[in-house]
N, C-alpha and C positions, 0 to 999 in steps of 0.2 A: 481204433479209431484213430484220426490225425487232428489237436484239439490247434498249434497251433500249425499252415500250412508253411509256410514262412519257412519257417526253421525248422519241419519237419518232428517235431515233439508227438507225441502218439501220447497217450491219452496215457496209459501205464506206464511213461517215466514219467509221466508229471506228477500220480500216484504216489511215486518210487520220494521221486524227490519230493514229493511235498513233505516225508512223513523226518527228512535228514534236513528240513529247511523252517523255520519259524515264520518269516516272514512273509510278505506276499504273490500275487504273481509274478512280477517283475523281480523280487530273490531269489522264486524258486525258478526263472530261469534263468536263473544266474547259475545256479547251484550246475544247473544243465549242460551252461558254457556258453552261452547262448541270450536275449537279447533279443523284446521286443521289436519289430519292423514295423509292420504297419497301424496295429494293437489292438484289431477286431477280435481277435479269442482272449483278449484279457479276461472280460468279461464271464466268459463261461472254463477261462483256466481257471479262474477264484477261487470259482465257486465248484468245481473238484476236490483245487485244494483242498478247501472244509470241507465237504464232504467227506474225505480220505481222511481228514482230519478229528471228525468227530466217529466214525469207525476208529479209530485206533483207541480213540481214548472208550471207545464205549469196553473195546477187547479185552483191557485194559483191566477194567473197573468187575466185567463180567469174569474175569478166573478169579 
């Protein structure tokens, strides 16, 4: 599913980038070589980023 139509950022791409960037949605977009255009996606993107990071930290503690 596309999260950002303006930049054609898919949810899978965003989730992968969330694991390599510690910043907010805008910083995570930057790791993908993108920047927000209209900004309508930022709230949902931030939720996905936080969800992905939380899931990754749970995996670390489960091992």
